[in-house]
C-alpha positions in Angstrom: -3.6 23.2 6.7 -3.4 24.1 10.4 -1.0 21.5 11.6 2.5 22.6 12.5 5.5 21.0 10.8 6.0 18.8 13.8 2.5 17.3 13.2 3.1 16.4 9.6 4.5 12.9 10.1 1.6 11.9 12.3 -0.8 13.3 9.8 0.8 11.2 7.0 1.3 8.1 9.0 -1.9 7.9 11.0 -4.3 5.9 8.8 -7.2 6.7 11.1 -7.3 10.1 9.4 -7.9 8.6 6.0 -10.0 5.4 6.8 -12.2 4.6 9.8 -15.5 3.3 11.0 -17.8 6.2 11.8 -20.2 5.3 14.6 -22.6 8.1 13.9 -22.9 7.4 10.2 -22.7 3.6 10.8 -20.4 3.5 7.8 -16.8 2.9 6.8 -15.5 6.3 5.8 -12.5 6.5 3.4 -10.6 9.2 1.6 -11.2 9.0 -2.1 -7.7 8.4 -3.4 -8.7 8.8 -7.0 -9.4 12.5 -6.4 -6.8 13.4 -3.8 -5.0 15.8 -3.6 -7.0 17.9 -6.1 -10.0 17.3 -4.0 -10.3 16.0 -0.4 -13.5 14.0 -0.5 -14.6 11.2 1.8 -16.8 8.3 0.8 -19.2 6.6 3.2 -19.6 2.9 2.6 -22.6 1.3 4.3 -22.6 -2.3 2.9 -20.1 -5.0 2.3 -20.7 -4.7 -1.4 -20.0 -0.9 -1.3 -16.8 -1.6 0.5 -15.7 -4.3 -2.0 -16.5 -2.1 -5.0 -14.6 0.9 -3.4 -11.5 -1.4 -3.1 -11.9 -2.7 -6.7 -12.6 0.8 -8.1 -9.4 2.3 -6.5 -11.2 4.6 -4.1 -8.7 3.1 -1.5 -5.2 2.4 -2.7 -2.1 0.8 -1.2 -1.7 -2.7 0.3 -2.2 -2.1 4.0 -5.0 0.6 3.6 -7.1 -1.6 1.4 -6.7 -4.5 3.8 -7.8 -2.3 6.7 -10.8 -1.0 4.8 -11.8 -4.7 4.0 -11.5 -5.5 7.6 -13.7 -2.6 8.5 -16.1 -3.9 5.9 -16.3 -7.2 7.6 -16.9 -5.5 10.9 -19.8 -3.7 9.1 -21.1 -7.0 8.1 -21.0 -8.2 11.7 -23.1 -5.3 12.7 -25.9 -6.3 10.3 -26.2 -10.0 10.9 -29.7 -11.7 11.1 -31.0 -15.1 12.0 -29.5 -17.8 14.3 -25.9 -18.4 15.0 -25.2 -20.7 12.1 -26.9 -18.3 9.7 -24.9 -15.3 11.0 -21.7 -17.3 10.7 -22.5 -18.1 7.1 -23.2 -14.4 6.4 -19.8 -13.5 7.9 -18.0 -16.1 5.8 -19.8 -15.0 2.6 -18.8 -11.3 3.3 -15.2 -12.4 3.9 -15.1 -14.2 0.6 -16.4 -11.2 -1.3 -13.8 -8.9 0.3 -11.0 -11.4 -0.3 -11.8 -11.5 -4.0 -11.3 -7.7 -4.5 -7.5 -7.4 -5.0 -5.6 -10.7 -5.1 -1.9 -9.6 -5.1 -1.3 -7.7 -1.9 -0.8 -10.1 1.0 -2.2 -7.8 3.8 -5.7 -8.4 2.6 -5.2 -12.2 2.9 -4.1 -11.8 6.5 -6.4 -9.1 7.9 -9.7 -10.4 6.5 -9.3 -14.1 7.7 -8.1 -12.9 11.1 -11.0 -10.5 11.5 -13.3 -13.3 10.4 -11.9 -15.6 13.1 -12.3 -12.9 15.8 -15.9 -12.2 14.7 -16.8 -15.9 14.6 -15.3 -16.6 18.0 -17.3 -13.7 19.5 -20.5 -14.8 17.8 -20.2 -18.4 19.0 -19.4 -17.3 22.6 -22.4 -15.0 22.7 -20.4 -11.7 22.6 -20.8 -8.8 20.2 -19.2 -9.8 16.9 -19.2 -6.3 15.6 -17.4 -4.8 18.6 -14.8 -7.6 18.5 -14.2 -7.3 14.8 -13.9 -3.5 15.0 -11.6 -3.6 17.9 -9.3 -6.0 16.1 -9.1 -4.0 12.9 -8.5 -0.8 14.8 -5.7 -2.5 16.6 -4.2 -3.6 13.3 -4.4 -0.1 12.0 -2.5 1.2 15.0 0.0 -1.6 14.6 0.4 -0.6 11.0 1.2 2.9 12.0 3.9 1.7 14.4 5.4 -0.7 11.8 5.5 2.1 9.3 7.4 4.4 11.6 10.0 1.7 12.6 10.5 0.7 9.0 11.0 4.3 7.9 13.4 5.0 10.7 15.6 2.0 9.7 15.5 3.1 6.1 16.7 6.6 6.9 20.0 5.0 8.0 20.7 4.0 4.4 20.3 7.6 3.1 23.2 9.9 2.6 23.2 13.7 2.5 22.5 14.8 -1.0 20.8 11.6 -2.2 18.5 11.8 -5.1 16.0 8.9 -4.6 13.8 7.4 -7.2 10.5 6.0 -6.1 7.6 4.3 -7.9 3.9 4.4 -7.1 2.9 4.8 -3.4 5.5 3.7 -0.9 3.2 5.0 1.8 3.8 5.9 5.4 7.2 4.2 5.7 8.5 6.4 2.9 7.2 9.5 4.7 8.9 8.4 8.0 12.1 7.7 6.1 12.2 11.1 4.6 11.2 12.9 7.8 13.8 11.1 9.9 16.5 11.8 7.3 15.5 15.5 7.4 15.5 15.6 11.2 19.0 14.1 11.1 20.2 16.9 8.9 20.3 15.0 5.6 19.2 16.9 2.6 17.6 14.5 0.1 15.5 14.8 -3.0 12.7 12.6 -4.2 12.1 11.7 -7.9 8.8 10.1 -8.6 7.4 8.3 -11.6 3.9 9.3 -12.7 2.7 5.7 -12.2 0.2 5.4 -15.0 -2.7 5.0 -15.4 -3.8 6.2 -12.0 -0.9 8.6 -11.5 -0.3 7.7 -7.8 3.3 9.1 -8.0 2.2 12.3 -9.6 -0.6 12.9 -7.1 -0.2 10.9 -3.8 3.6 10.5 -3.4 4.2 14.0 -4.7 1.6 15.5 -2.2 3.3 13.6 0.7 6.7 15.0 -0.3 5.4 18.5 -0.6 3.8 18.3 2.9 7.1 17.1 4.3 9.1 19.9 2.6 11.1 17.4 0.6 12.1 18.5 -3.0 10.2 16.4 -5.5 10.7 16.0 -9.2 8.2 14.3 -11.4 9.2 12.1 -14.3 7.3 9.8 -16.7 7.5 6.1 -16.1 10.1 5.5 -18.9 12.7 8.1 -17.8 14.3 6.4 -14.8 17.0 4.4 -16.7 18.1 7.5 -18.6 18.5 9.5 -15.4 20.5 6.6 -13.8 22.8 6.5 -16.9 23.7 10.2 -16.6 24.2 10.1 -12.8 21.0 12.0 -11.8 19.7 9.2 -9.5 21.5 7.7 -6.5 19.1 5.1 -5.1 15.8 3.4 -6.0 13.4 2.9 -3.0 9.9 1.6 -3.2 7.5 -0.5 -1.1 6.2 -4.1 -1.8 2.7 -5.4 -1.9 4.0 -8.9 -1.1 7.4 -10.3 -0.2 8.1 -14.0 -0.6 10.1 -16.2 1.8 13.0 -16.4 -0.7 13.2 -12.7 -1.3 11.1 -11.9 -4.4 8.9 -8.8 -4.1 5.9 -7.7 -6.0 5.0 -4.1 -6.5 3.3 -1.8 -8.9 4.0 -2.8 -12.5 7.1 -1.0 -13.7 9.1 -1.8 -10.5 10.9 -4.7 -12.3 12.1 -2.4 -15.1 13.5 0.2 -12.6 15.2 -2.6 -10.6 16.9 -4.0 -13.8 18.1 -0.4 -14.6 19.4 0.1 -11.1 21.3 -3.1 -11.2 22.8 -2.3 -14.6 24.0 1.1 -13.5 25.2 0.0 -10.0 22.5 1.9 -8.0 21.2 0.3 -4.8 17.6 -0.8 -4.8 16.0 -0.9 -1.3 12.5 -2.2 -0.6 10.4 -0.8 2.3 9.2 -4.2 3.5 7.1 -3.0 6.5 6.3 -6.1 8.5 8.3 -8.6 6.5 7.6 -11.5 4.2 4.3 -13.3 3.7 4.8 -16.7 5.5 2.4 -18.3 3.1 4.2 -17.4 -0.1 7.4 -19.3 -0.8 8.6 -17.7 -4.1 7.6 -15.3 -6.8 5.9 -17.9 -8.9 3.3 -18.2 -6.1 2.2 -14.6 -6.3 -1.1 -14.0 -8.1 -0.8 -11.0 -10.4 -3.9 -9.0 -10.6 -5.0 -8.2 -14.2 -7.2 -5.1 -14.2 -9.7 -4.0 -16.8 -7.7 -3.2 -19.9 -9.9 -0.2 -20.6 -8.2 1.5 -17.7 -5.0 2.1 -19.7 -7.0 4.2 -22.2 -7.7 7.0 -19.7 -5.5 9.5 -17.9 -6.6 8.4 -14.5 -7.9 4.9 -15.3 -11.5 5.8 -15.3 -14.0 6.3 -18.1 -15.1 9.9 -17.9 -11.6 11.3 -17.4 -9.3 12.3 -20.3 -8.9 9.5 -22.9 -5.3 9.2 -24.1 -5.7 6.3 -26.6 -7.5 6.0 -29.9 -10.6 3.8 -30.2 -10.4 0.4 -31.9 -7.2 -0.9 -30.2 -6.5 -3.5 -27.5 -5.2 -2.8 -24.0 -3.6 -4.9 -21.3 -3.1 -4.0 -17.6 -1.3 -6.4 -15.2 -1.2 -4.2 -12.1 1.9 -5.7 -10.6 5.2 -7.3 -11.5 7.7 -9.5 -9.6 11.3 -8.5 -9.0 13.8 -11.4 -8.1 16.1 -11.1 -5.1 19.3 -10.7 -7.0 18.2 -7.3 -8.2 17.4 -6.1 -4.6 20.1 -4.6 -2.3 18.2 -4.9 0.9 14.7 -5.3 2.3 14.0 -2.9 5.2 11.4 -3.9 7.8 10.2 -2.7 11.2 12.6 -5.3 12.7 15.7 -4.1 10.8 17.4 -4.5 7.4 17.8 -7.8 5.7 19.5 -9.2 2.6 16.8 -10.6 0.3 18.0 -14.1 0.6 17.9 -13.9 4.4 14.5 -12.4 4.7 13.2 -15.5 6.5 15.3 -14.3 9.5 12.7 -11.6 10.0 10.5 -14.0 12.0 13.3 -14.6 14.5 14.3 -11.0 14.8 13.0 -8.7 17.6 
């Protein structure tokens, strides 16, 4: 790549580079995360249904990115409205419901899509361009997400010590990249250990690629190795992101997070959560988080898709809850763009500046 080392954090944190509305193509264009980094391919999505299926089929991955793509999909719907005002409003609401049904666990989707719908409906009813209004709103949210990621990562870097060996699970995203980069700029030498994160191998592909671009030493392990490495002193901290944080300090993240959190607690290792923009004000506790259960067939394949390498025999059952919930007593701190909070005090995020 042609970017200098000083450009790398912007490259990793700027989501406009991996998802955007393309005016010339009149399509939502997203990086196909199922194939990256072995292939850098972009998919052009021209209908709401194509956007919804891309989210469901894991073309786009990670809580904030899938929410932004859904928002852009709603903007796309606003561009193609027909009929009178009431009919157009109904079309927008129908599109929003389809997009909201794609991935139920991550809370970003449940904020970005309804907010985009309100913006588009307000524009429609006032005689303004609903498409332009929706697109401007979502682009603003993407930029806000970039800023939140950087602030969260910079706060997290304060918790790292020179020589730390950090376990991570699945995709912690842009905040993890900013954390690692900031620590590096501050002269801290850290190493990242990532779980494969089956069946889509986000850790082996996406997190590993980010670490390599940043020049951070990365070691790949299988999903079941973390407790052993903690027991022999080969890991110092566990840090991951969260797809949803509750008002009482529970977090949900890629399934397997709970097991790593239990192991970290048992072996006295701190577990920090990259909480981006804080808790979901609409989710009180862990029991209120809907857990997405994906097609069990996905666990039979090396990258979750029929047509890739099958790793299981035929004639057996599969089960794939995509997320689990970790209670607050297993979490050392939740790191946000507004600072670092104890899990039981995460409600204070809303009063922080």
